[in-house]
VEXFITI-324974 format. One record per atom (N, C-alpha, C): residue number from 1; x, y, z; chain; residue in three letters; atom name. Coordinates in nm, 4 decimals, decimal comma, padded with zeros to 6 digits. Layout:
N
SITE  resi      east     north        up  chain  resn  name
SITE   NUM         X         Y         Z      A   ALA    CA
...
! end
This chain:
42
SITE  resi      east     north        up  chain  resn  name
SITE     1   00,1084   02,6352  -00,1265      A   ASP     N
SITE     1   00,1793   02,5116  -00,1211      A   ASP    CA
SITE     1   00,3539   02,4977  -00,1293      A   ASP     C
SITE     2   00,4442   02,5419  -00,0744      A   LYS     N
SITE     2   00,5720   02,5580  -00,0596      A   LYS    CA
SITE     2   00,6605   02,3891  -00,0043      A   LYS     C
SITE     3   00,5236   02,3242   00,0108      A   ARG     N
SITE     3   00,6774   02,1150   00,0715      A   ARG    CA
SITE     3   00,7657   02,1338  -00,0646      A   ARG     C
SITE     4   00,8245   02,0968  -00,0264      A   THR     N
SITE     4   00,9745   02,0936  -00,1368      A   THR    CA
SITE     4   01,0428   01,9679  -00,0872      A   THR     C
SITE     5   01,0239   01,8536  -00,2541      A   PHE     N
SITE     5   01,0709   01,6856  -00,1917      A   PHE    CA
SITE     5   01,2026   01,7406  -00,2966      A   PHE     C
SITE     6   01,3263   01,6700  -00,2005      A   PRO     N
SITE     6   01,4447   01,6326  -00,3352      A   PRO    CA
SITE     6   01,3426   01,5509  -00,4206      A   PRO     C
SITE     7   01,4061   01,5813  -00,5257      A   ILE     N
SITE     7   01,3830   01,4218  -00,5810      A   ILE    CA
SITE     7   01,5016   01,4619  -00,7382      A   ILE     C
SITE     8   01,5902   01,3270  -00,7440      A   ARG     N
SITE     8   01,6649   01,2951  -00,8217      A   ARG    CA
SITE     8   01,6672   01,3472  -00,9701      A   ARG     C
SITE     9   01,7170   01,2770  -01,0291      A   GLN     N
SITE     9   01,6755   01,2386  -01,1734      A   GLN    CA
SITE     9   01,6335   01,0830  -01,1910      A   GLN     C
SITE    10   01,6610   00,9924  -01,1252      A   SER     N
SITE    10   01,6491   00,9034  -01,1482      A   SER    CA
SITE    10   01,6219   00,8408  -01,0153      A   SER     C
SITE    11   01,4845   00,9506  -00,9250      A   GLY     N
SITE    11   01,5085   00,8519  -00,7605      A   GLY    CA
SITE    11   01,3748   00,8320  -00,7742      A   GLY     C
SITE    12   01,3354   00,8072  -00,6458      A   SER     N
SITE    12   01,1887   00,7940  -00,5709      A   SER    CA
SITE    12   01,1742   00,8614  -00,4946      A   SER     C
SITE    13   01,0212   00,9616  -00,4609      A   VAL     N
SITE    13   01,0518   01,0280  -00,3534      A   VAL    CA
SITE    13   00,8729   00,9224  -00,3707      A   VAL     C
SITE    14   00,8710   00,9387  -00,1784      A   PHE     N
SITE    14   00,7262   00,8764  -00,1647      A   PHE    CA
SITE    14   00,6031   01,0053  -00,0923      A   PHE     C
SITE    15   00,5358   01,0446  -00,1267      A   ILE     N
SITE    15   00,4371   01,1644  -00,0822      A   ILE    CA
SITE    15   00,3567   01,0835  -00,0243      A   ILE     C
SITE    16   00,2855   01,0995   00,1292      A   THR     N
SITE    16   00,1795   01,0438   00,1180      A   THR    CA
SITE    16   00,1022   01,2063   00,2025      A   THR     C
SITE    17   00,0054   01,1354   00,1836      A   VAL     N
SITE    17  -00,1014   01,2685   00,1912      A   VAL    CA
SITE    17  -00,2825   01,2149   00,1658      A   VAL     C
SITE    18  -00,3282   01,2396   00,2595      A   PRO     N
SITE    18  -00,5283   01,1622   00,3226      A   PRO    CA
SITE    18  -00,5408   01,1805   00,2030      A   PRO     C
SITE    19  -00,6282   01,0093   00,1852      A   TYR     N
SITE    19  -00,7183   01,0506   00,0933      A   TYR    CA
SITE    19  -00,7823   01,1179   00,0129      A   TYR     C
SITE    20  -00,8224   01,1987   00,0324      A   SER     N
SITE    20  -00,9425   01,3287  -00,0170      A   SER    CA
SITE    20  -00,8539   01,4697  -00,0879      A   SER     C
SITE    21  -00,7317   01,4734  -00,0709      A   ARG     N
SITE    21  -00,6289   01,5058  -00,1436      A   ARG    CA
SITE    21  -00,5208   01,4417  -00,2578      A   ARG     C
SITE    22  -00,4983   01,2810  -00,2753      A   MET     N
SITE    22  -00,4968   01,2632  -00,4172      A   MET    CA
SITE    22  -00,5002   01,2625  -00,5378      A   MET     C
SITE    23  -00,5910   01,2947  -00,5167      A   ASN     N
SITE    23  -00,6056   01,3710  -00,6605      A   ASN    CA
SITE    23  -00,5604   01,4524  -00,7009      A   ASN     C
SITE    24  -00,5867   01,5488  -00,6167      A   ASP     N
SITE    24  -00,5204   01,7227  -00,6284      A   ASP    CA
SITE    24  -00,3542   01,6309  -00,6316      A   ASP     C
SITE    25  -00,2987   01,6199  -00,5538      A   GLU     N
SITE    25  -00,1500   01,5347  -00,5102      A   GLU    CA
SITE    25  -00,0719   01,4706  -00,7048      A   GLU     C
SITE    26  -00,1824   01,3399  -00,7628      A   MET     N
SITE    26  -00,1633   01,3107  -00,8545      A   MET    CA
SITE    26  -00,1229   01,4338  -00,9871      A   MET     C
SITE    27  -00,2239   01,4966  -00,9849      A   ARG     N
SITE    27  -00,2257   01,6124  -01,1013      A   ARG    CA
SITE    27  -00,0949   01,7313  -01,0743      A   ARG     C
SITE    28  -00,0446   01,7548  -00,9415      A   ARG     N
SITE    28   00,0843   01,7750  -00,9117      A   ARG    CA
SITE    28   00,1706   01,7389  -00,9675      A   ARG     C
SITE    29   00,2069   01,5408  -00,9630      A   ILE     N
SITE    29   00,3094   01,5049  -00,9582      A   ILE    CA
SITE    29   00,2838   01,4832  -01,0872      A   ILE     C
SITE    30   00,2067   01,5059  -01,1883      A   ALA     N
SITE    30   00,1955   01,4121  -01,3403      A   ALA    CA
SITE    30   00,2161   01,6036  -01,4077      A   ALA     C
SITE    31   00,2282   01,7109  -01,3659      A   ARG     N
SITE    31   00,2307   01,7899  -01,4383      A   ARG    CA
SITE    31   00,4023   01,8381  -01,3937      A   ARG     C
SITE    32   00,4165   01,7870  -01,2625      A   LEU     N
SITE    32   00,5737   01,8284  -01,2756      A   LEU    CA
SITE    32   00,6711   01,6990  -01,3287      A   LEU     C
SITE    33   00,5976   01,6409  -01,4023      A   GLY     N
SITE    33   00,6723   01,4826  -01,5225      A   GLY    CA
SITE    33   00,7280   01,3982  -01,4357      A   GLY     C
SITE    34   00,6791   01,4120  -01,2921      A   GLY     N
SITE    34   00,6308   01,3117  -01,2245      A   GLY    CA
SITE    34   00,5677   01,1714  -01,2643      A   GLY     C
SITE    35   00,6182   01,0060  -01,2194      A   LYS     N
SITE    35   00,5249   00,9084  -01,2367      A   LYS    CA
SITE    35   00,5382   00,8261  -01,1001      A   LYS     C
SITE    36   00,3946   00,8128  -01,1384      A   ILE     N
SITE    36   00,3547   00,7695  -00,9906      A   ILE    CA
SITE    36   00,3635   00,6506  -01,0032      A   ILE     C
SITE    37   00,3918   00,4637  -00,9444      A   VAL     N
SITE    37   00,4951   00,4013  -00,9659      A   VAL    CA
SITE    37   00,3856   00,2805  -00,8707      A   VAL     C
SITE    38   00,3420   00,3333  -00,7624      A   ARG     N
SITE    38   00,2460   00,2940  -00,6922      A   ARG    CA
SITE    38   00,1159   00,3486  -00,5683      A   ARG     C
SITE    39   00,0341   00,2913  -00,5727      A   ILE     N
SITE    39  -00,0668   00,3711  -00,4879      A   ILE    CA
SITE    39  -00,1349   00,2404  -00,4103      A   ILE     C
SITE    40  -00,0912   00,2387  -00,2525      A   HIS     N
SITE    40  -00,1323   00,1783  -00,1908      A   HIS    CA
SITE    40  -00,2043   00,3048  -00,0228      A   HIS     C
SITE    41  -00,3423   00,1798   00,0274      A   SER     N
SITE    41  -00,3755   00,2183   00,1790      A   SER    CA
SITE    41  -00,2720   00,2510   00,2818      A   SER     C
SITE    42  -00,3016   00,2684   00,3533      A   LEU     N
SITE    42  -00,2582   00,3398   00,5287      A   LEU    CA
SITE    42  -00,3588   00,2608   00,5829      A   LEU     C
! end
């Protein structure tokens, strides 16, 4: 998984993932110390 996102200390990053990958992405964000502020369907 070589995707990189520019993350500033107080910035918000919007990541769009298919529903099937949502749990994996949530775990990855939590592992990186990120906080998920909103989840919505497209």
